[in-house]
C-alpha positions in Angstrom: 81.4 131.1 99.3 82.6 131.3 102.8 80.5 128.0 104.0 82.5 125.9 101.3 85.7 127.6 102.5 84.8 126.2 105.9 83.3 123.0 105.3 86.3 122.2 102.9 88.7 123.1 105.9 87.0 121.0 108.4 87.1 118.4 106.1 90.7 118.9 105.1 91.9 118.6 108.7 92.1 115.3 108.0 95.2 116.1 106.2 96.6 118.0 109.5 96.4 114.7 111.0 97.9 112.9 108.0 100.6 115.1 108.2 101.2 115.1 112.2 100.9 111.3 112.1 103.3 110.1 109.4 106.0 112.7 110.5 105.7 112.7 114.7 107.6 108.9 114.3 110.6 110.7 113.2 111.4 112.4 116.2 110.7 108.8 118.3 112.6 107.0 116.0 116.3 106.5 117.4 114.8 106.9 121.0 112.3 103.8 120.2 115.4 101.8 118.5 117.8 102.3 121.7 115.0 101.6 124.1 113.8 98.2 122.5 117.5 97.3 121.5 115.9 96.3 117.7 117.6 95.8 114.1 117.9 98.1 111.8 115.1 95.7 109.6 112.9 94.9 112.5 112.7 98.8 113.9 112.4 99.6 109.9 109.6 97.4 109.3 107.7 97.1 112.5 108.5 100.0 114.6 108.5 102.6 112.0 106.7 101.0 109.0 103.3 99.3 110.7 101.5 102.9 110.5 102.3 102.6 106.2 100.9 99.3 106.3 97.9 100.4 108.3 97.6 103.3 105.8 97.9 100.5 102.9 94.8 98.8 104.3 92.9 102.0 104.8 93.4 102.7 101.7 92.2 99.8 100.0 89.8 99.5 101.9 88.2 103.0 102.1 86.3 103.1 99.3 84.0 101.2 101.0 82.6 103.0 104.0 83.2 105.9 101.7 80.6 104.8 99.0 78.2 103.1 101.9 78.0 105.2 104.5 79.0 108.5 103.0 81.9 111.0 102.9 81.0 112.7 106.2 80.6 109.5 108.3 83.8 108.2 107.1 85.3 111.0 107.9 84.3 111.0 111.9 85.1 107.5 112.0 89.1 108.6 110.6 89.1 111.2 113.5 88.3 108.5 116.2 91.2 106.3 114.5 93.5 109.2 115.3 92.6 109.6 118.7 92.6 105.7 120.1 96.1 105.2 117.7 97.8 108.8 120.1 96.8 107.8 123.2 97.3 104.1 122.7 100.8 104.6 121.1 101.9 106.7 124.0 100.7 104.2 126.7 102.5 101.3 125.5 105.7 99.5 126.5 106.9 96.7 124.0 107.1 97.1 120.2 104.4 94.6 119.1 101.8 97.0 121.0 103.2 100.2 119.8 103.2 98.7 116.1 99.4 98.0 116.8 98.8 101.2 117.9 100.4 102.8 115.2 98.7 100.7 112.5 95.1 101.9 114.1 96.2 105.5 113.0 97.4 104.4 109.5 94.1 103.0 108.8 92.8 106.7 109.5 95.7 108.1 107.2 94.7 105.7 104.4 91.0 106.5 104.3 91.0 110.2 104.7 93.3 110.2 101.6 90.1 108.7 100.1 87.5 110.5 101.9 88.6 113.8 102.2 89.3 114.7 98.1 86.3 113.4 97.7 84.3 115.2 100.0 85.8 118.2 99.1 85.9 118.0 95.0 82.2 117.3 95.3 81.1 120.3 97.2 83.8 122.4 95.2 83.0 125.0 92.3 85.0 123.7 88.8 86.8 126.9 88.9 87.9 126.6 92.5 88.2 123.0 93.3 91.9 122.7 92.8 92.4 125.1 95.4 89.7 123.6 98.0 90.9 120.2 97.5 94.5 121.2 97.7 93.7 122.4 101.2 94.2 119.1 102.2 97.5 119.1 101.5 98.3 122.3 103.0 97.0 120.9 105.8 99.3 117.8 105.6 102.4 119.7 105.6 101.2 122.2 108.3 100.8 118.9 109.9 104.3 118.1 109.4 105.5 121.4 110.3 103.8 121.0 113.6 105.0 117.6 113.9 108.5 118.9 113.9 108.3 121.8 115.7 106.3 119.6 119.0 109.5 116.6 118.2 111.9 119.6 118.8 109.5 121.0 121.8 109.5 118.0 123.6 112.5 116.7 123.4 113.3 116.8 126.5 110.2 116.1 128.5 110.4 113.7 130.9 112.4 110.6 131.4 111.1 109.0 128.0 109.9 112.0 125.1 108.8 109.7 123.2 105.4 109.5 124.9 104.7 113.0 124.9 105.9 113.3 121.0 103.4 110.5 119.6 100.7 111.0 122.1 100.0 114.6 121.6 98.6 113.7 118.5 95.0 112.7 120.6 94.5 116.9 120.9 94.3 117.9 117.3 92.0 114.6 116.5 89.5 115.5 119.2 89.5 118.6 117.6 88.9 117.4 114.2 86.2 115.3 115.4 84.5 118.3 116.4 84.9 120.2 113.5 83.8 117.5 111.1 80.1 116.9 112.7 79.3 120.2 111.7 79.7 119.7 108.0 76.6 118.9 104.9 76.8 115.6 103.1 77.9 115.5 99.5 75.0 116.5 97.3 76.6 114.1 94.7 76.7 111.3 97.0 73.3 111.9 98.4 72.1 112.1 94.7 73.5 108.7 94.2 71.9 107.2 97.1 68.2 109.1 95.2 68.0 111.3 98.4 67.3 114.3 96.0 65.5 116.7 98.1 68.4 116.8 100.4 70.9 117.0 98.2 69.2 119.9 96.7 69.3 121.7 99.9 72.8 121.2 100.6 73.2 122.3 96.7 71.3 125.6 97.5 73.6 126.6 100.8 76.6 125.9 98.9 75.2 128.3 95.9 72.2 130.3 96.5 72.2 131.9 92.5 72.8 128.4 91.2 69.8 126.8 89.4 69.4 123.8 91.4 67.0 122.0 89.1 69.7 122.5 86.4 72.6 120.9 88.5 70.6 118.3 89.3 69.8 117.4 86.1 73.2 117.3 85.0 74.5 115.3 87.9 71.4 112.8 87.2 72.4 113.0 83.6 75.7 111.5 84.2 74.6 109.1 86.4 72.5 107.9 84.0 75.4 106.7 81.5 76.6 104.4 84.4 75.9 100.9 83.9 75.2 98.4 87.1 77.8 96.5 88.2 80.6 98.6 86.7 84.0 98.9 88.5 86.9 100.8 87.9 89.0 98.3 86.2 86.8 98.4 83.2 88.2 98.9 79.8 87.0 102.3 79.6 88.1 103.6 82.6 91.5 102.4 81.9 92.9 105.9 81.1 92.2 107.2 84.3 93.6 104.2 86.3 96.7 104.1 84.5 96.8 108.3 85.3 95.8 107.7 89.0 98.9 105.0 89.0 101.6 106.6 87.7 101.2 110.3 89.9 100.9 107.9 92.6 103.6 106.3 91.7 106.2 108.6 90.9 105.0 110.6 94.1 106.4 108.0 96.2 109.5 106.7 93.6 111.0 110.4 94.7 111.9 109.2 98.2 109.6 112.0 99.4 108.1 109.7 102.6 111.2 108.0 103.5 112.9 111.4 103.8 109.8 113.0 106.3 110.2 109.6 108.1 114.3 110.1 108.5 115.2 113.4 108.1 116.6 114.3 111.2 118.7 110.5 110.6 119.7 111.7 107.2 121.1 115.2 108.5 123.4 113.6 111.2 124.4 110.9 108.5 125.4 114.3 106.6 127.4 115.3 109.3 125.0 117.6 111.3 125.0 117.1 115.5 121.3 115.9 117.1 120.1 119.2 118.1 121.0 120.7 114.8 119.4 118.2 112.6 115.9 118.3 114.5 116.1 122.4 113.9 116.8 121.6 110.2 113.8 119.2 109.8 112.0 122.2 111.2 113.5 124.1 108.9 111.8 121.6 106.1 108.4 122.2 107.7 108.5 125.4 106.6 109.4 125.7 103.1 107.3 122.8 102.8 104.2 125.0 104.1 105.7 128.0 102.4 105.4 126.7 98.6 102.5 124.5 99.3 100.9 127.7 99.7 102.1 128.6 96.6 100.8 125.6 94.6 97.5 126.2 96.5 97.6 129.8 95.2 98.4 128.3 91.3 97.0 125.2 90.9 94.0 126.8 89.7 95.9 129.4 87.3 98.5 127.2 86.1 97.0 124.2 86.1 98.0 120.7 87.6 100.2 119.7 84.4 102.3 123.1 84.2 102.9 122.4 88.5 104.1 118.9 88.0 106.3 120.0 85.2 107.6 122.7 87.7 108.3 120.1 90.5 109.6 117.7 88.5 112.6 119.9 87.4 113.1 120.7 90.5 113.5 117.3 91.9 115.9 115.7 89.0 118.5 119.3 90.4 117.7 119.0 94.0 117.8 115.1 94.0 121.1 115.1 91.8 122.7 117.4 93.9 122.0 115.8 97.3 123.8 112.4 95.8 126.5 114.2 95.0 126.9 115.7 98.3 126.9 112.1 99.4 129.5 110.9 96.6 131.8 113.6 97.2 132.0 114.2 101.1 130.1 118.1 100.8 130.1 118.4 104.2 128.4 121.7 106.1 124.9 122.9 104.9 125.2 121.4 101.4 122.6 118.3 102.4 120.1 120.4 104.1 120.5 123.1 101.6 119.3 120.5 98.6 117.0 118.8 100.2 114.6 122.0 100.9 115.3 122.5 97.1 113.5 119.3 97.1 110.8 119.6 99.5 109.9 123.2 97.4 110.0 121.4 94.7 107.5 118.5 95.7 105.2 120.7 98.0 104.5 123.0 94.9 104.4 120.0 92.4 103.2 116.3 93.5 101.7 117.5 96.9 100.3 120.4 95.3 98.6 118.2 92.4 98.3 114.2 93.4 95.2 114.3 95.7 93.5 116.9 93.6 94.1 115.1 90.2 93.1 111.7 91.8 89.4 113.3 92.9 89.0 114.8 89.5 89.4 111.9 87.1 87.5 109.5 87.8 83.4 109.6 87.6 81.1 110.1 90.6 79.9 106.4 91.1 83.1 105.6 90.9 85.6 108.2 92.2 85.9 106.6 95.8 87.0 103.1 94.5 89.1 105.3 91.7 90.7 107.2 94.7 91.4 103.8 96.6 93.3 102.7 93.5 95.4 105.2 93.5 95.7 106.1 97.2 96.8 102.1 97.5 99.6 102.5 95.1 100.7 105.9 96.3 100.3 103.7 99.8 101.8 100.3 99.2 104.6 101.8 97.5 105.2 104.4 100.9 104.7 101.3 103.4 107.6 99.8 101.3 110.1 102.5 100.6 110.5 103.9 103.9 110.7 100.4 105.9 113.6 99.3 103.6 115.7 102.9 103.7 117.5 102.3 106.6 118.4 99.1 105.5 119.3 99.9 101.6 121.0 102.8 102.6 123.4 101.1 105.0 123.9 98.6 102.4 124.9 100.8 99.4 124.7 104.5 100.6 122.8 107.4 100.8 124.2 108.7 97.4 123.2 105.9 95.3 119.5 106.1 96.9 119.1 109.8 96.3 120.6 109.2 92.4 118.4 106.4 92.0 115.3 109.0 93.3 116.6 111.4 91.0 116.5 108.9 88.0 112.7 108.4 88.6 111.7 112.1 88.9 113.1 112.2 85.0 110.5 109.6 84.0 108.0 111.6 85.9 108.9 114.7 83.6 108.4 112.2 80.6 105.3 111.2 81.8 103.7 115.3 82.7 105.0 116.4 78.9 103.9 113.2 76.8 100.8 111.9 78.6 99.1 114.1 81.8 96.1 115.8 80.7 94.8 119.2 82.0 92.1 119.2 84.5 91.9 122.6 85.5 88.4 124.6 85.3 85.9 121.6 84.1 83.5 120.0 86.0 83.6 116.9 87.3 80.9 115.5 84.7 82.7 117.1 81.8 85.9 115.2 82.8 84.2 112.1 83.3 83.0 112.1 80.1 86.4 113.0 78.2 88.6 110.8 80.1 86.2 107.6 80.7 85.3 107.0 77.0 88.2 108.0 74.7 92.0 109.1 75.9 91.9 113.1 75.4 94.4 115.4 73.4 97.3 116.3 76.0 96.8 120.0 76.4 
């Protein structure tokens, strides 16, 4: 079991780079706009938003290399993209070149949301799958915390601190590449390619007490229900497709990525000074990490549905209070306080659940393409919302924006109560049979 944890955490380090890459730009946000004298629209869409559009492309097309070349090879390629992006972004002198290198990093982020959860879900025992796959999310929030901390420590480094802020990512990218080289290939992917003997050897390493012949037979039996030429958009897979869409849709309509991208700016607009805003951002990272640990601990005990229910309640309360703080001019630390509750609600709910849930609900042969659909939905919205956030906030005010996010979380609560099934403790083959043939009873 120690081997499984080591392999899972190695693959999940892609999430660390995901979190670091997504948030590190927040420290350079205002520096870059001032340096290149760009408008809010240009700055939001090109300078800040281009990485997210790269993420969209990576999510849309990341299923192909994940299936064609394997989960492991794709994870190695992702590390290379992160490394190139970090160095390139730090060395450029114009907004277009900066956006191109940020776009390259975005490709890695998008592909990682497919390859890493798929890999871990396929090597993990059913009773520990939630915990092990959610290590990816744990690494995301660890990367977010380290990025906030790094930005604070590097804020006065050299004449242009932003270069150090974005360039330092090359170090963890290189370390990640070394780690992912040691992991074996996914046994389910190997079986799908007819490499039965190699898959059996990996399964033996995963669990020496496992009945290898029976395990391989079960996986092959599930694969025999597959029809050549099937795709994830066929009618029989409509229910898991809808589930993936809605989980990803509500994840972003909470406003989480807009907040993480612009946390210092939001805090400053609420009346905090620049240094206090950066420190508050570090506090967000700490809260995110602590409650993600709770989510990792509870996801196989309480289940995915219960965590998302708890998170929805916290979302509705915290976002409503943030909206009120802006509407009624509550000063001091009210906005950071309520946003800390927002982050805690996200960490224990959507943060812990999304990548686990999407990696579970599709059959083995369509897992990468199904995750690609869910990730693409997530990242298209994650590109649009932060890109327009400065413009919309300036147009109608932060209070109305956060009130809208609160309303969307009411809709998420209804989804959780009346539509979302529970997946904990079931094998991937069992879930494939339940979700792909008929709509299951909601537990």
